[in-house]
N, C-alpha and C positions, 0 to 999 in steps of 0.2 A: 702659896702652898695650901694655907690655911682656906684662902678663897675658895679655889679649886675644889677642896674636900667639902666645905658647906655648899657650894654650889649643887652637888651632886646628891647630898644627903638630905637637904631640907625637902619635906614634904610641900609640894607648891602645887598641886593640881586640885581645883575646886570639883564639887560635885558636878557642877555644869559644864566643866571643861572635860569632866572624862565622860559625860552623856554625849557631848557633842563628837569626841573621838569615837565612841560607839556607834552613834548615828553614820559617820563617815564611812567606819568598816562596813556596817551592814550596807551601806548602799552599794560600795565596790563588790561586796559578796553577792548581791542580788544582780548586778549589772553581768557578773559572771556567769551566773545561773541562765541568764538570757542570752548572751553574746559570746561566751568563749567556752570550750570545750573542757570539761572536767580531767581529761587525760592529757591535757596540754602543760607546760609549766607555767604559763601564765595563768591559766585557771588555777592550779595549785596554789600560787603567790596569792591570788586574789581571795580565795577562799580561807587561806590561812589567816590574811589580815581579817576576813569577816568572822572568825574565831572569836575575835577580841569582844564582840559584841554583846553575846548572852551573859556571860559572867558578870560583866559589869552591870547591866540591866538588873540581875538577879541581885546582885550586891546592893542596889540601890533601892530595890523592893524592901530589902531586909532594913536598910537605913531607914528606908521611911517610915516603916512599922514603928521604929524605936522613937523616931523624930516627930511624927505626926500630931499635930493636935488635936485632929478628931479622926480616929480609925474608920469608923463608920461611913464619912465622907470618901475617904481614901480608897475602901473596898467599893463603895458605889460608883465612884469614878473610873475605877479599873473594869469594872463589871460593864459599864456603859459602854465605854472605848472596845471592849473585848465584843459586844454586840454590833457596833459601828464597823470595825475593822474586818468581821467576818465577811461582808461581802468582797470588799478589796483583796483579802489574803486568798479567797477561795477562788477568785477569777486569775488572781497571779498562778495559783498552784495548777489550775484545771484549764482556763480559759473558758469555763463555764460560768454564768450568773447565778447565783442562788436565788435570785429573785428575777421572775420574769415579767416584762411589761408588755402587754399586748389589749387585747380585748378586755381581757381580766388580768389582774395582778396575780400573780402564782408565785406562792412562797413555799420553798422545799428547804426543809432541815437537812442540809448536807455538810460533809465533811471532809478535809481537815479544816481547822480554823486556826485563827492567827497566835501567835506568840502572846498576845494581850490576855487571851483566855488562860494561857498557861501561867504567865505572871500573876494573875488572879487567884488561881487556885494556889500557887505557892505561898501567896499573902495567907489566904484561909488555912491553909497547913501551919503556917507559923502561929496563927491567933489560936488554933486549936491546941497547939503543943504547949503554947504559954497559958491556957486557961487553967486555972487552979481547981476549978470544980469538976473536971474530967479525969477520973482514974487514966494512970499511965497505958493500961493494956487496951482501953477504949479509944484512947489516943492514938496509939499505932494503928488500930483497925481502922480507924477514920483516916488517917493519912495513907494508908495502904490504899482506900478506897479512892481517895483525891490522886493518887499517883495512876490508877487505873483510868479513872476519868480524863485525865492530864494528856492520855495517850492519842486523844482527838485533836489535840493541839500542837503546834510547832515546838518542837525540843522535848514535849512530853513530861515523863517523871524526872528526866534529867535536871530540867529548871526547878521543879517542885523541889528537888533534894538539894540542888545548891542555894534556894532561898533559905531552906531550913538550916543548912550547915552556917550560912552568913548569920541568920538571925539569932540562931542558938547560942553562937559563939561571939556573939556582939561584942566589941571592945578588946578581943583576943585575935589579933590579926594570924599570929602563929597558928593558931587552932583553925581559924578560917581557912586559911591556905592548906593546910594538913587535911581538912575535910573536903575540901575543893578538889585536891590531887585524887583523893580517893574514888569520890564521885567521877571524876572527869577519867578515870582508868577504862570505866565501862566504853567509852567513846574512842581513848587513845589505843586500847588492845586490839582495837580493830585492824589497823595498818600492821601490827606486831605479828598478829595470830596469821595475817594473809602472808606476811614475808616468812614465817614459820611453815608455810604450807597447809595450815589448819583451817583456814578459810578458802574458798575460791575465791579467783578474781585476782587482778593486778594489786599487789602490795602498795604502791605508792599513789592509787587512787584516792585511799582516805588518808595520806600520809598529812594532808592539811589540818587534821583534827588535833595535830601537835600545837597548832597556833592557839587553842585554849589557853596554854601556858603564857601566851604573850601577855596575857589579862593581869597577872600576878604581878609584875615589876610596875605596871599603871597603877593598880589598885594600892601597892603600897606607898604611891605618891599622894594619896589622897590626904587633905589635910583637914578634913572634918568639917569644912565649911561649903555651903550651898553655891556661894558665887555673887557674882554683881548682880545678874538679872534674877528675881524671884519667881519670875512668870515663863522662864526658859523652858518649863517642861512641857508646854502647850505647843512648841515648835515640833518636839518629838510626836505627839499626839496627833498634831496634822500632818507631819513629814511622812510618818508611817505608812497609813492607809493610800496617800496621795502616790507616795513613789510606787507602791504597787500596782496602782491602776495604771499609771504611767508605763511601768515596764510590762505589765501584763499585755495591754494594748499592743506594745512595740513587739513582743512575743508571738502574739498570734493573730496580729490583723495586719504586720508590716513586714516582718521578716519572712 
């Protein structure tokens, strides 16, 4: 009996393992975007699984802020990949390339952009919040501005607020979960409001938003360690734009 109890209470998931779970969940979610109707049971299940991804990624942006040896390099890396991933995300979202190659290379600034940009802004918001040289009301104004700018990115201000909640309450999982619940209600209230006929539409079309809560038991198993492979982060940085390009090509040129 003691063995069974310890088996389920021991925190035994590393950061890398949680990130791989998030990557798989994201892939399932994006496959559903391309191949499965949102109004089907399968589509709802796949999108429910996909809701796991973003809370985990936001959590580890906050973790990265507190554990990185060089915050400037961390910020620069996110910004660089946000720029790189813009092409693939915009193509996946619209079927149009933001850069045209012909007789002349034509670059147009078009949105929406990827979640990497949103994660970058969330990190900036956390840095601002923890800056001792800025008055609190100025911090709030800056963070509000960051939230507005984040609306051009995937997940928008929701991701920025999650990163702030996880970062500000670093080391206190109970408060992190409470803050996460409060922010998540912005999305979870959508199917509830539809069920009550306050919003138009089929209520269960957004039922998959409850999948956000599945990230809590997973994060509760985080043991605080990175994991065996220190450079595993590059797998996500490579996989994210690559799978968007492949699925985008499948969606707009094959199906």
